matplotlib code that plots the C-alpha trace (Angstrom):
import matplotlib.pyplot as plt

x = [-8.0, -10.8, -10.5, -6.7, -6.8, -9.4, -7.4, -4.1, -6.0, -7.4, -4.1, -2.3, -5.0, -5.2, -1.4, -1.2, -3.9, -2.2, 1.1, -0.5, -2.0, 1.4, 2.9, 0.2, 0.8, 4.5, 3.9, 1.7, 4.4, 7.0, 4.7, 4.2, 8.0, 8.3, 5.6, 7.3, 10.7, 9.2, 7.2, 10.0, 11.7, 8.3, 7.6, 11.0, 10.6, 7.3, 8.9, 11.5, 8.7, 7.0, 10.2, 10.7, 7.2, 7.8, 11.1, 9.5, 6.8, 9.4, 11.8, 9.9, 12.8, 14.7, 12.5, 14.4, 17.7, 16.3, 17.7, 14.4, 13.0, 16.1, 15.7, 12.0, 12.7, 15.5, 13.6, 10.4, 12.4, 14.1, 10.7, 9.2, 12.2, 12.4, 8.7, 9.1, 12.1, 10.4, 7.4, 9.6, 8.7, 12.0, 12.6, 9.0, 7.1, 5.0, 8.0, 8.8, 5.1, 5.1, 8.4, 7.0, 3.7, 5.6, 7.9, 5.1, 3.0, 6.0, 6.8, 3.1, 2.7, 6.0, 5.6, 2.3, 3.8, 6.7, 4.5, 2.3, 5.4, 6.6, 3.2, 2.9, 6.1, 4.7, 1.5, 3.4, 4.8, 1.3, -0.1, 2.7, 2.1, -1.6, -0.8, 1.5, -1.1, -3.6, -1.0, -0.4, -4.1, -4.5, -1.5, -2.8, -6.2, -4.6, -2.3, -5.1, -7.3, -4.5, -3.8, -7.5, -7.8, -4.8, -6.4, -9.7, -7.9, -6.2, -9.5, -11.2, -8.3, -8.8, -12.6, -12.2, -9.7, -12.1, -15.0, -13.0, -12.1, -15.7, -17.0, -14.6, -15.6, -19.3, -18.7, -16.8, -19.5, -22.3, -20.5, -19.9, -23.6, -24.8, -22.4, -23.9, -27.4, -27.0, -24.7, -27.2, -30.4, -29.3, -26.3, -24.0, -20.6]
y = [40.7, 38.8, 35.7, 35.6, 36.0, 33.2, 30.9, 31.6, 31.4, 28.0, 26.6, 27.9, 26.7, 23.3, 22.8, 24.0, 21.5, 18.7, 19.6, 19.7, 16.3, 14.8, 16.6, 15.1, 11.6, 12.1, 13.2, 10.3, 7.9, 9.6, 9.2, 5.6, 5.1, 6.7, 4.3, 1.3, 2.3, 2.9, -0.4, -2.6, -3.4, -4.6, -6.7, -8.3, -8.8, -10.6, -12.8, -13.8, -14.5, -16.8, -18.6, -19.0, -20.4, -22.9, -23.8, -24.4, -26.6, -28.7, -28.9, -28.6, -30.1, -26.8, -25.6, -27.8, -26.0, -22.5, -20.9, -19.8, -23.3, -24.9, -22.5, -23.3, -27.0, -26.9, -24.8, -27.0, -30.2, -29.0, -27.9, -31.3, -33.1, -30.9, -31.3, -35.1, -35.1, -33.0, -35.4, -38.5, -39.8, -39.0, -42.3, -43.3, -43.8, -40.9, -38.6, -40.0, -39.5, -35.9, -35.1, -36.6, -34.6, -31.5, -31.9, -32.7, -29.7, -27.4, -28.5, -28.1, -24.7, -23.3, -24.7, -22.8, -19.7, -19.8, -20.5, -17.4, -15.2, -16.1, -15.8, -12.2, -11.3, -12.8, -10.9, -7.7, -8.2, -9.2, -6.0, -3.9, -5.7, -5.0, -1.3, -1.2, -2.9, -0.2, 2.5, 1.0, 0.9, 4.6, 5.6, 3.8, 5.5, 8.9, 8.5, 7.2, 10.2, 12.6, 11.2, 11.2, 14.8, 15.8, 14.1, 15.8, 19.1, 18.5, 17.5, 20.6, 22.6, 21.2, 21.7, 25.3, 26.0, 24.5, 26.4, 29.7, 29.1, 28.1, 31.1, 33.4, 31.8, 32.3, 35.9, 36.6, 34.9, 36.8, 40.1, 39.3, 38.4, 41.5, 43.6, 42.1, 42.6, 46.2, 47.1, 46.2, 47.6, 50.6, 51.8, 51.2, 50.1]
z = [-30.8, -28.8, -31.1, -30.8, -27.0, -26.7, -28.8, -26.9, -23.6, -24.5, -25.7, -22.6, -20.2, -21.8, -21.8, -18.1, -17.1, -18.9, -17.3, -13.9, -14.4, -15.3, -12.2, -10.0, -11.3, -10.7, -7.1, -6.5, -7.7, -5.4, -2.4, -3.2, -3.4, 0.0, 1.4, -0.1, 1.3, 4.8, 4.9, 3.4, 6.7, 8.2, 5.2, 5.3, 9.1, 8.3, 5.7, 8.2, 10.7, 8.2, 7.5, 11.2, 11.7, 8.9, 10.5, 13.8, 12.3, 10.4, 13.3, 16.6, 18.6, 18.2, 21.1, 23.5, 22.5, 23.2, 26.4, 27.8, 27.4, 29.0, 31.9, 32.4, 32.1, 34.6, 37.2, 36.8, 37.1, 40.3, 41.7, 41.1, 42.5, 45.6, 46.3, 46.0, 48.3, 50.9, 51.0, 51.1, 47.5, 45.8, 44.0, 43.5, 40.3, 41.2, 40.8, 37.3, 36.3, 37.7, 35.8, 32.6, 32.9, 33.7, 30.6, 28.3, 29.6, 29.3, 25.8, 24.7, 26.3, 25.1, 21.6, 21.4, 22.9, 20.5, 17.5, 18.4, 18.9, 15.4, 13.9, 15.3, 13.5, 10.3, 10.9, 11.2, 7.7, 6.4, 7.8, 6.2, 2.9, 3.1, 3.7, 0.8, -1.4, -0.4, -1.2, -4.6, -5.3, -4.2, -6.2, -9.3, -9.0, -8.5, -11.4, -13.7, -12.6, -13.3, -16.7, -17.5, -16.4, -18.5, -21.5, -20.9, -20.7, -24.0, -25.6, -24.2, -25.6, -29.0, -28.8, -27.6, -30.4, -33.0, -31.6, -31.7, -35.4, -36.2, -34.4, -36.2, -39.5, -38.8, -37.8, -41.0, -43.1, -41.3, -41.8, -45.4, -45.9, -44.1, -46.2, -49.3, -48.1, -46.9, -49.6, -52.3, -50.7, -48.8, -50.7, -47.7, -49.0]

ax = plt.figure().add_subplot(projection="3d")
ax.plot(x, y, z, "-o")
ax.set_aspect("equal")
plt.show()
């Protein structure tokens, strides 16, 4: 009965280990799918941010049509004009120079600010994509390990089964040889 229970135990254990490996690989895949679903909006947001950066670089005059820029430009122009009027230089060349300097400084500063705002959106997507790439690598490693362990369990199952059969054969042969030996010298039959 020992041989039979060893063989059945080896088969059952090996099959269970292989099944557990497949189940672990499936669970890893499910978790990766959850990660992908959760990170997708951030990746999409980042892609939109990159398109927005490209659009700003190709068409920088769009900055002048943005409400916040128009507000800043209007308030700054009024401040320069009022300061010139208060000091009696309203129509002088100095006022035109100050207005031009203000406008150029505002455009340069706000272009840089807008560029950085858009780049931060793109970076959000890049970070999410990097996180997803890490999750994909981890999932691949886990799945490969699970499949490898399942294969090893199957190989061990086959090895245990073969060892059990060989052991049984050796035991039968030994018993047969002993029976022949003792049967012929001692009269035990």
